[in-house]
N, C-alpha and C positions, 0 to 999 in steps of 0.2 A: 504493500500500500504506500503510495506516494504521500508524503507529509508536506504541508505548507510551512515554509520557514519564516515567512513574514507576510503581513497584510497591510493594505493601505487604509489609513484613517483620515477623515476630513476634519479640519479644524480652522482656526484663525491664527494668523501671525501678526504680531505687532512690530512694525518696522518703520523707522523714520517718522515717528509720530502718529501713525495711523494703523488701523486693522485692515487686513485683506484676507480673502479665502486662502487656505493652504492645505497641503497634503503632507502626511508623514508616514513613512514606512516603519512599521513596528515589528519587532522580533516576536515570534511565537515562543510561548513558555508552557510546557506540557508536564503533567504529572507522570513520571516514569517509575514504575515499581520494578524492583529487581527481586525475582523469586528464585531462591536457590534450593535445588533438590525438592521442589514441591512446596516450600514454605516461603512466605513473604519475608524478605530480609531488610529492605530499605526502600524508601520512596523519595525520589529526587525531583526537583523542579528543574527541567532541562530543555534545551533546544532539541526538537525531535529529529535529529540527524546523527548519523554515525553511531547508532545505539549499540550495535555489536561491539564496537570499539570501547564504548562507555562501560559495558558489562565486563569485558575482559580487563580493561585497565582498573576498574573498581575492584574486581576480584583480586588482582595482583597487588594493588596499592594497599588494600585493606588486609592483605596476607591471608585471604581465604584459600588461595592456592599459591604455590611457589613457581608454577610454570603454566604457560598456555596449554601445554599438553595435558594438563589435568582437567581441562574443560572439555566435556564430551560433546555437548551441543548447546545451541542457543536458539530459542524460538520466540517470536514476537506475537503477542496477542493484543489486538487493538480493541479497547473497551470504550464505553460511552464517555467516561471521565478521564481517560488517559491511556497509557500503554503499559502492558505487563511484559517485561522481558524475562523470560523463563530460561534459566541456565541450569544445566545438570553437570555436576562434577563426576569425574571417574571414580575418585576415592570418596570415602565417607568423611565428610568434613563437619559432621553434626556438632562436634565439640567446639570447633572454631566458630561456627555459626552462632552457637549459644553465647560464646564469649564475646562476640562482636555484634550481638543483636542490636538492631536499631528499631525503635518503636515510634519515632516521630517523623513527620515530613521534614526533609532537609530543604530550607529555602535556598535561593540562588546565591546568597552571600556567604554561606558557611558550609564548610566541608566536614564539620565536627558535630553538627546538630543531630540529636537523637542518640548520641553515644551515652550509655547508661552509667559509665564509670569514669571518674576523673582520672584514674590510672590509665584507662584506655586512651583518653584524650591526650595525656602527657606521657605516652608510652616511650620506653627506651628505644633508641635507634642505633643499629650497628654502624660504625664509621665506614664511609665509602672509600674505596681504594683506587678510584679512577686516576689515570695519569695524563689526562688531557691538558694541552696547553694551547691557548689562543692568543693572538696578537690584539692590541687595542682596536686595530682596523677591522678585524674579524668580528669583534663584539659589536661594533657599530653597524657592520654589514648584516649581522644576524637580525637585529631589530628592523633594519630597513627592509630586508627580505620578507620578514614576517608581516610587516605592514602591508606589503603588496599582495599577500595571500589572504587578507581579511575581507573576503567578498561580502559576507553577510553584514559585517560591521560597516562596510562602505555604504550599504543601503540603509541600515537602521541606526548606526552610531550608538549601539547599546549592548554589544556582546564582547566577550573576552576571547582571546586566542592564546593557544599554547603551541609552540613549534619546537622542532629539534634540529639543531644546527651542527653539521659535521665540518671539521676544519678543511677537508679537501673536496667535499661534495656539496657544500652550501646547505641551504634549508631543505632538508629531506622530506619532512612532513609537517603539517599544520592542521589544527582542529579548532573550531569555534563553538562557543556555547554562552548562554546567558549567565552561567555560573563558572567562575574561574577554576574551581576544583573539578567541575565536570569536563571542562576543556582539557585539563591536564590528564584526567583519567582516560579520556578519548585518545589523547596522544600516546599515552603509555600503552593502551590497548592496540592501537594501530602499529606501533613499533614492534610489539610482541608478536603480532600476526605475521609481520614481515621477517621476523628473526633478526632484527637489528640489535647490535650490541650498544645499549644506551650509554654505557660508560665512555664510549669513544666520541661522544658529542656533548653539547650543552642544551639544556632546556631553556627556551625563551618564552617569557610571559609578558602580556600586555597589562597585567594587573599589579596591585601591590602584592608583596610577598608576605603571606601570613603563615602561621606555624604548620597548618595542614598541607600546604604546598611543599614545604621543606621536607615534611615527613614522607609524602608520596615520592618525591624525588630521591630521597635516601633509600627507601624500600626498593625503588626501581634500580638503584645503583648508579645514579647520575651524579657526577662530581662538580657540576657547575650549573648555576641558574642565573640567567640574564633577564633583567626586567626593566621596564620603562618607569616604574614607580618604586617608591621606597618600601623597605620591609618593616615589620613590627620588631620591637626589641627582642621579644622571645624567639622570633624566627631567626634572628641573627645568632642568638645564644645557641639554639639547636643546630644551626648550620655549622657553627664553629666546632661543636662537639662531634658532629657527623662528618667532618672533614669535607665540607661542601663550600665551594667558592661562590660568593654572592657578588655579582657585578650589577649594580642597581642605578636607578635614576639615569638611564641612558638617554642622552639628548644630543643628537647629531653625533659628533665625535667624542663627546664628553661622557664620563660615567664615574661612579664611585665604587671602590672595592672595600668590602667590609669584613670579609673572612678569607682566609687561605689564598693570599695573592700570588702564590707560586705558580698557579695555573694560567696566569696572564703574563706574557712576555714583558719584563721590566717591572712588574708589580711586586715581585718578591724583594725588591730593594727597600720597600717601605713597610713598617710594622703596622698591622691593622688588628682589629678586635682585641 
């Protein structure tokens, strides 16, 4: 079933001292349930595109599975009020599902909503061992290339994007969503399906960097996150512990390094974090 990604709405625009009729393309936002082995596990408000990627990335980032090979099949069921993505795992993950159970709808702004335990929200993350190194020019180019791939955002000006930049191949993949954490899950899922080695490149985000994005990147094994916005304080602390380089507030050729500058050519000469 083909899903509409955006719709046109009529309104009025106030410009140069007067009102005039105007149109605005608005992004769709759909309730997407993820049902694992027959039981509802999470409900996300998401852009109804690349939903197989979303399910795979969510399952990997939330550590429900350790490999895409553990996912047996994914089926989509269109319902009156949303979409039910039904995933079946090869192995019995009942224990993991109970441990990571979510009982609330996750709004677009938060990737942690519905987690029942503070320990799960602040879970320990193993340090990443990626040996990637990018030049300052490549960091600027990564953001520039991602901007060109934001087709839905160009029409609506209201969705986030996550991309994966490789030092020799450029921007390999990009995904958009109304939720920044959904966009990253979709990206992780897309890369897993292709068999890409995520540690060999950098994640590029158009949003601020909050703790759940750093957690997802760490679980995926990516050693660098590039973003056009600033991170939260706790995200920086986690990235430092997880051995992840944060290159943030990228504006044209300028940016700020906040953790592990050794992955940026010339950055290791300055102490950060």
